[in-house]
C-alpha positions as a Python dict, from the first residue, in 0.01 Angstrom:
ca = {
    (1, 'X'): (0, 0, 0),
    (2, 'X'): (-53, -31, 369),
    (3, 'X'): (-395, -102, 542),
    (4, 'X'): (-482, 269, 587),
    (5, 'X'): (-390, 367, 221),
    (6, 'X'): (-604, 60, 85),
    (7, 'X'): (-887, 161, 286),
    (8, 'X'): (-869, 506, 187),
    (9, 'X'): (-927, 386, -163),
    (10, 'X'): (-1246, 197, -90),
    (11, 'X'): (-1557, 308, -214),
    (12, 'X'): (-1784, 458, 89),
    (13, 'X'): (-2110, 261, 88),
    (14, 'X'): (-2388, 338, 342),
    (15, 'X'): (-2586, 71, 529),
    (16, 'X'): (-2899, 111, 734),
    (17, 'X'): (-2752, -90, 1053),
    (18, 'X'): (-2386, -230, 1111),
    (19, 'X'): (-2291, -491, 1303),
    (20, 'X'): (-1933, -466, 1451),
    (21, 'X'): (-1727, -675, 1634),
    (22, 'X'): (-1438, -563, 1871),
    (23, 'X'): (-1109, -670, 1778),
    (24, 'X'): (-981, -788, 2143),
    (25, 'X'): (-1286, -874, 2312),
    (26, 'X'): (-1445, -1026, 2039),
    (27, 'X'): (-1805, -800, 2125),
    (28, 'X'): (-2071, -677, 1911),
    (29, 'X'): (-2173, -401, 1875),
    (30, 'X'): (-2492, -288, 1660),
    (31, 'X'): (-2418, 109, 1446),
    (32, 'X'): (-2828, 172, 1374),
    (33, 'X'): (-2725, 443, 1136),
    (34, 'X'): (-3089, 381, 1013),
    (35, 'X'): (-3194, 543, 1358),
    (36, 'X'): (-2945, 777, 1352),
    (37, 'X'): (-2930, 1141, 1474),
    (38, 'X'): (-2710, 1460, 1387),
    (39, 'X'): (-2430, 1448, 1619),
    (40, 'X'): (-2539, 1768, 1776),
    (41, 'X'): (-2871, 1633, 1856),
    (42, 'X'): (-2674, 1478, 2117),
    (43, 'X'): (-2601, 1832, 2306),
    (44, 'X'): (-2885, 1826, 2534),
    (45, 'X'): (-2746, 1829, 2847),
    (46, 'X'): (-2762, 2092, 3146),
    (47, 'X'): (-2429, 2203, 3304),
    (48, 'X'): (-2483, 2177, 3660),
    (49, 'X'): (-2239, 2454, 3887),
    (50, 'X'): (-2087, 2289, 4211),
    (51, 'X'): (-2296, 2356, 4531),
    (52, 'X'): (-2049, 2513, 4798),
    (53, 'X'): (-2265, 2411, 5082),
    (54, 'X'): (-2269, 2047, 5011),
    (55, 'X'): (-1939, 2004, 4897),
    (56, 'X'): (-1741, 1791, 5168),
    (57, 'X'): (-1415, 1843, 4953),
    (58, 'X'): (-1410, 2184, 4960),
    (59, 'X'): (-1279, 2176, 5307),
    (60, 'X'): (-1153, 1809, 5384),
    (61, 'X'): (-1038, 1891, 5737),
    (62, 'X'): (-1373, 2099, 5865),
    (63, 'X'): (-1584, 1795, 5652),
    (64, 'X'): (-1422, 1513, 5887),
    (65, 'X'): (-1288, 1327, 5572),
    (66, 'X'): (-1023, 1081, 5685),
    (67, 'X'): (-661, 1223, 5743),
    (68, 'X'): (-458, 1274, 5388),
    (69, 'X'): (-284, 980, 5263),
    (70, 'X'): (-137, 1204, 4967),
    (71, 'X'): (-134, 1565, 4929),
    (72, 'X'): (4, 1831, 4644),
    (73, 'X'): (97, 2168, 4774),
    (74, 'X'): (138, 2462, 4540),
    (75, 'X'): (427, 2780, 4628),
    (76, 'X'): (220, 2956, 4800),
    (77, 'X'): (128, 2625, 5055),
    (78, 'X'): (-222, 2567, 4972),
    (79, 'X'): (-331, 2243, 4829),
    (80, 'X'): (-379, 2155, 4488),
    (81, 'X'): (-446, 1775, 4482),
    (82, 'X'): (-514, 1538, 4760),
    (83, 'X'): (-612, 1188, 4856),
    (84, 'X'): (-761, 1004, 5121),
    (85, 'X'): (-998, 665, 5204),
    (86, 'X'): (-1316, 666, 5081),
    (87, 'X'): (-1586, 775, 5378),
    (88, 'X'): (-1802, 485, 5257),
    (89, 'X'): (-1580, 251, 5104),
    (90, 'X'): (-1675, -49, 4916),
    (91, 'X'): (-1378, -255, 5015),
    (92, 'X'): (-1228, -347, 5378),
    (93, 'X'): (-910, -168, 5389),
    (94, 'X'): (-615, -315, 5470),
    (95, 'X'): (-759, -656, 5567),
    (96, 'X'): (-664, -1000, 5402),
    (97, 'X'): (-919, -1211, 5170),
    (98, 'X'): (-1105, -1461, 5344),
    (99, 'X'): (-1305, -1718, 5149),
    (100, 'X'): (-1679, -1748, 5216),
    (101, 'X'): (-1887, -2031, 5112),
    (102, 'X'): (-2182, -2111, 5107),
    (103, 'X'): (-2336, -2508, 4944),
    (104, 'X'): (-2230, -2481, 4543),
    (105, 'X'): (-2124, -2105, 4581),
    (106, 'X'): (-1770, -1952, 4594),
    (107, 'X'): (-1753, -1568, 4800),
    (108, 'X'): (-1426, -1394, 4953),
    (109, 'X'): (-1443, -1106, 5200),
    (110, 'X'): (-1382, -784, 5022),
    (111, 'X'): (-1079, -693, 5127),
    (112, 'X'): (-903, -409, 4929),
    (113, 'X'): (-859, -28, 4953),
    (114, 'X'): (-1095, 224, 4803),
    (115, 'X'): (-967, 595, 4803),
    (116, 'X'): (-1050, 928, 4639),
    (117, 'X'): (-839, 1136, 4430),
    (118, 'X'): (-987, 1524, 4487),
    (119, 'X'): (-837, 1824, 4237),
    (120, 'X'): (-917, 2151, 4456),
    (121, 'X'): (-1108, 2378, 4205),
    (122, 'X'): (-1487, 2254, 4250),
    (123, 'X'): (-1596, 2433, 3982),
    (124, 'X'): (-1324, 2308, 3660),
    (125, 'X'): (-1387, 1913, 3569),
    (126, 'X'): (-1097, 1789, 3425),
    (127, 'X'): (-1166, 1912, 3050),
    (128, 'X'): (-1103, 2257, 3207),
    (129, 'X'): (-771, 2188, 3337),
    (130, 'X'): (-454, 2296, 3211),
    (131, 'X'): (-225, 2008, 3107),
    (132, 'X'): (38, 2046, 3369),
    (133, 'X'): (-264, 2027, 3642),
    (134, 'X'): (-377, 1681, 3410),
    (135, 'X'): (-41, 1563, 3464),
    (136, 'X'): (-14, 1608, 3862),
    (137, 'X'): (-331, 1379, 3834),
    (138, 'X'): (-145, 1118, 3668),
    (139, 'X'): (89, 1174, 3891),
    (140, 'X'): (-149, 1068, 4168),
    (141, 'X'): (-272, 765, 4027),
    (142, 'X'): (47, 641, 3964),
    (143, 'X'): (191, 720, 4300),
    (144, 'X'): (-106, 573, 4509),
    (145, 'X'): (-88, 250, 4215),
    (146, 'X'): (301, 202, 4280),
    (147, 'X'): (233, 206, 4701),
    (148, 'X'): (-99, -32, 4673),
    (149, 'X'): (12, -298, 4364),
    (150, 'X'): (214, -542, 4618),
    (151, 'X'): (-1, -514, 4921),
    (152, 'X'): (-173, -883, 5016),
    (153, 'X'): (-519, -946, 4876),
    (154, 'X'): (-434, -678, 4579),
    (155, 'X'): (-386, -830, 4233),
    (156, 'X'): (-585, -529, 4018),
    (157, 'X'): (-639, -186, 4080),
    (158, 'X'): (-917, 8, 3902),
    (159, 'X'): (-858, 414, 3847),
    (160, 'X'): (-1198, 580, 3716),
    (161, 'X'): (-1385, 906, 3723),
    (162, 'X'): (-1739, 978, 3709),
    (163, 'X'): (-1858, 1289, 3603),
    (164, 'X'): (-2246, 1387, 3636),
    (165, 'X'): (-2523, 1247, 3841),
    (166, 'X'): (-2627, 1010, 3569),
    (167, 'X'): (-2255, 878, 3568),
    (168, 'X'): (-2252, 777, 3896),
    (169, 'X'): (-2104, 1093, 4071),
    (170, 'X'): (-2289, 1183, 4404),
    (171, 'X'): (-2048, 1513, 4450),
    (172, 'X'): (-2049, 1758, 4175),
    (173, 'X'): (-1682, 1855, 4273),
    (174, 'X'): (-1437, 1664, 4062),
    (175, 'X'): (-1273, 1385, 4179),
    (176, 'X'): (-1135, 1029, 4059),
    (177, 'X'): (-1130, 695, 4254),
    (178, 'X'): (-872, 402, 4316),
    (179, 'X'): (-986, 53, 4403),
    (180, 'X'): (-744, -179, 4457),
    (181, 'X'): (-895, -531, 4474),
    (182, 'X'): (-802, -921, 4515),
    (183, 'X'): (-1014, -1034, 4181),
    (184, 'X'): (-955, -978, 3789),
    (185, 'X'): (-1262, -835, 3645),
    (186, 'X'): (-1415, -1025, 3334),
    (187, 'X'): (-1419, -809, 3064),
    (188, 'X'): (-1027, -714, 3174),
    (189, 'X'): (-954, -1092, 3170),
    (190, 'X'): (-1131, -1097, 2831),
    (191, 'X'): (-884, -804, 2664),
    (192, 'X'): (-561, -1004, 2839),
    (193, 'X'): (-752, -1276, 2643),
    (194, 'X'): (-803, -1137, 2315),
    (195, 'X'): (-502, -973, 2317),
    (196, 'X'): (-288, -1312, 2369),
    (197, 'X'): (-475, -1471, 2093),
    (198, 'X'): (-469, -1175, 1863),
    (199, 'X'): (-79, -1203, 1901),
    (200, 'X'): (-72, -1593, 1860),
    (201, 'X'): (-240, -1565, 1527),
    (202, 'X'): (-77, -1277, 1335),
    (203, 'X'): (251, -1243, 1561),
    (204, 'X'): (134, -867, 1580),
    (205, 'X'): (62, -674, 1934),
    (206, 'X'): (-343, -587, 1834),
    (207, 'X'): (-368, -253, 2059),
    (208, 'X'): (21, -114, 1836),
    (209, 'X'): (-204, -253, 1539),
    (210, 'X'): (-507, -76, 1630),
    (211, 'X'): (-279, 294, 1714),
    (212, 'X'): (-101, 243, 1365),
    (213, 'X'): (-412, 196, 1154),
    (214, 'X'): (-606, 478, 1305),
    (215, 'X'): (-326, 721, 1286),
    (216, 'X'): (-281, 621, 918),
    (217, 'X'): (-686, 670, 831),
    (218, 'X'): (-777, 972, 1048),
    (219, 'X'): (-1105, 894, 994),
    (220, 'X'): (-1177, 838, 1383),
    (221, 'X'): (-903, 1033, 1530),
    (222, 'X'): (-968, 1300, 1749),
    (223, 'X'): (-631, 1412, 1916),
    (224, 'X'): (-311, 1267, 1859),
    (225, 'X'): (25, 1368, 2008),
    (226, 'X'): (387, 1235, 1970),
    (227, 'X'): (287, 966, 2248),
    (228, 'X'): (-96, 927, 2238),
    (229, 'X'): (-376, 893, 2005),
    (230, 'X'): (-739, 930, 2117),
    (231, 'X'): (-1033, 788, 1893),
    (232, 'X'): (-1395, 668, 1848),
    (233, 'X'): (-1322, 305, 1861),
    (234, 'X'): (-1437, 94, 1575),
    (235, 'X'): (-1684, -102, 1761),
    (236, 'X'): (-1809, 204, 1970),
    (237, 'X'): (-2052, 60, 2256),
    (238, 'X'): (-2229, 436, 2279),
    (239, 'X'): (-2230, 761, 2060),
    (240, 'X'): (-1910, 925, 2126),
    (241, 'X'): (-1677, 681, 2307),
    (242, 'X'): (-1326, 748, 2309),
    (243, 'X'): (-1023, 554, 2362),
    (244, 'X'): (-701, 659, 2430),
    (245, 'X'): (-378, 424, 2371),
    (246, 'X'): (-22, 491, 2388),
    (247, 'X'): (218, 447, 2112),
    (248, 'X'): (476, 281, 2310),
    (249, 'X'): (441, -127, 2375),
    (250, 'X'): (373, -99, 2747),
    (251, 'X'): (112, -288, 2923),
    (252, 'X'): (172, -140, 3262),
    (253, 'X'): (1, 179, 3350),
    (254, 'X'): (241, 261, 3633),
    (255, 'X'): (551, 232, 3442),
    (256, 'X'): (459, 551, 3256),
    (257, 'X'): (723, 783, 3235),
    (258, 'X'): (685, 1189, 3343),
    (259, 'X'): (702, 1251, 2981),
    (260, 'X'): (395, 1068, 2880),
    (261, 'X'): (211, 1187, 3175),
    (262, 'X'): (174, 1549, 3076),
    (263, 'X'): (131, 1368, 2662),
    (264, 'X'): (-180, 1114, 2794),
    (265, 'X'): (-288, 1472, 3027),
    (266, 'X'): (-303, 1630, 2718),
    (267, 'X'): (-510, 1374, 2499),
    (268, 'X'): (-697, 1335, 2821),
    (269, 'X'): (-783, 1722, 2833),
    (270, 'X'): (-847, 1762, 2488),
    (271, 'X'): (-1089, 1428, 2434),
    (272, 'X'): (-1336, 1574, 2730),
    (273, 'X'): (-1327, 1921, 2654),
    (274, 'X'): (-1418, 1791, 2274),
    (275, 'X'): (-1702, 1619, 2468),
    (276, 'X'): (-1733, 1940, 2724),
    (277, 'X'): (-1807, 2192, 2385),
    (278, 'X'): (-1992, 1915, 2170),
    (279, 'X'): (-2239, 1795, 2371),
    (280, 'X'): (-2260, 2028, 2646),
    (281, 'X'): (-2068, 1873, 2918),
    (282, 'X'): (-2204, 1513, 2918),
    (283, 'X'): (-2203, 1266, 3230),
    (284, 'X'): (-1947, 1036, 3158),
    (285, 'X'): (-1722, 737, 3297),
    (286, 'X'): (-1374, 706, 3246),
    (287, 'X'): (-1143, 464, 3360),
    (288, 'X'): (-780, 307, 3293),
    (289, 'X'): (-752, -44, 3178),
    (290, 'X'): (-413, -174, 3279),
    (291, 'X'): (-258, -532, 3294),
    (292, 'X'): (-271, -655, 3694),
    (293, 'X'): (-75, -659, 3956),
    (294, 'X'): (-90, -992, 4008),
    (295, 'X'): (260, -1110, 3942),
    (296, 'X'): (261, -1265, 3587),
    (297, 'X'): (375, -1145, 3244),
    (298, 'X'): (115, -963, 3035),
    (299, 'X'): (343, -851, 2731),
    (300, 'X'): (66, -858, 2461),
    (301, 'X'): (-124, -623, 2602),
    (302, 'X'): (-123, -225, 2653),
    (303, 'X'): (-298, -15, 2921),
    (304, 'X'): (-535, 289, 2783),
    (305, 'X'): (-793, 492, 2909),
    (306, 'X'): (-1201, 454, 2801),
    (307, 'X'): (-1413, 730, 2805),
    (308, 'X'): (-1795, 636, 2793),
    (309, 'X'): (-2057, 938, 2773),
    (310, 'X'): (-2404, 854, 2866),
    (311, 'X'): (-2582, 904, 2556),
    (312, 'X'): (-2825, 639, 2551),
    (313, 'X'): (-3000, 392, 2793),
    (314, 'X'): (-3015, -1, 2799),
    (315, 'X'): (-3337, -151, 2697),
    (316, 'X'): (-3460, -508, 2632),
    (317, 'X'): (-3196, -598, 2354),
    (318, 'X'): (-2903, -483, 2495),
    (319, 'X'): (-2997, -610, 2862),
    (320, 'X'): (-3097, -939, 2692),
    (321, 'X'): (-2819, -1000, 2445),
    (322, 'X'): (-2540, -799, 2612),
    (323, 'X'): (-2498, -664, 2264),
    (324, 'X'): (-2513, -265, 2272),
    (325, 'X'): (-2693, -29, 2016),
    (326, 'X'): (-2543, 298, 1889),
    (327, 'X'): (-2731, 560, 1696),
    (328, 'X'): (-2421, 726, 1561),
    (329, 'X'): (-2125, 614, 1336),
    (330, 'X'): (-1823, 632, 1529),
    (331, 'X'): (-1660, 878, 1198),
    (332, 'X'): (-1911, 1091, 1239),
    (333, 'X'): (-1842, 1124, 1629),
    (334, 'X'): (-1494, 1175, 1514),
    (335, 'X'): (-1561, 1425, 1304),
    (336, 'X'): (-1772, 1660, 1510),
    (337, 'X'): (-1563, 1575, 1800),
    (338, 'X'): (-1271, 1725, 1594),
    (339, 'X'): (-1456, 2029, 1475),
    (340, 'X'): (-1517, 2098, 1846),
    (341, 'X'): (-1121, 2112, 1897),
    (342, 'X'): (-1071, 2391, 1607),
    (343, 'X'): (-1370, 2621, 1664),
}
């Protein structure tokens, strides 16, 4: 009997609260079902239309954006996607990191690259794109990643997407951002360490084990195709958190194949559309977590996408402990999101 079949045979028991642990990082979350809402009670957001008068991405040349680093054009010659340096970068483009010290403190100059990936249509978020359009976005992600990964002072490349003002999107026009930086974030370091620790303990790759188990049990799965699975993680940090993980063992996002681009674009579009339908287009962040480009080998890691809708606000307990509280079980969240794709 497989792990998934054994789980299905367990008798369901309900508790007012659960402490669940992230199998990779070791982080704890609280699933406070005693304070639970119904899934549809999270649909409290108002959809905001794009405002052409305040949209510098509608006509980048006229608004003074820097020259394109990358541009994709349609058969009619009009552009469909373009990439240019962020007008207000968080990192100094093309410079070499230099140490800055002060007494016992260590610092370095903010060297790196900060770019913006923009789709043309201001009124269609990634949730509303066709799969081929989403695959084109992943084309751009990969192309810029490959162009920057061997630059001086680049050891990690973070690709992320903010949707909605509450999620940090200063403009409603859909756009992603890429930051190529000299340091590896503590969260990525935790994932790398956790994946290595799990392998040394079990001789299994933790992300492969997760995808296999979730695919078998189905209770947290939202969408699945041949190459990727989208699910609400067991230790969800917030209601309706979603992970998209590949079925092929691959630590490095930049090694994604063309076939996988279409598959991950489909999984991302279906996941975002379920949130769009079920929660009335909530603010969210999604980001790609991948192995660093620092020249080291990370064979037990797996690149993946994490989607975090803004369904809760951190308060005293979360801020003081770092333990997040969710008021909805991921199993209930996944069931609700699946229903949105079938309605």
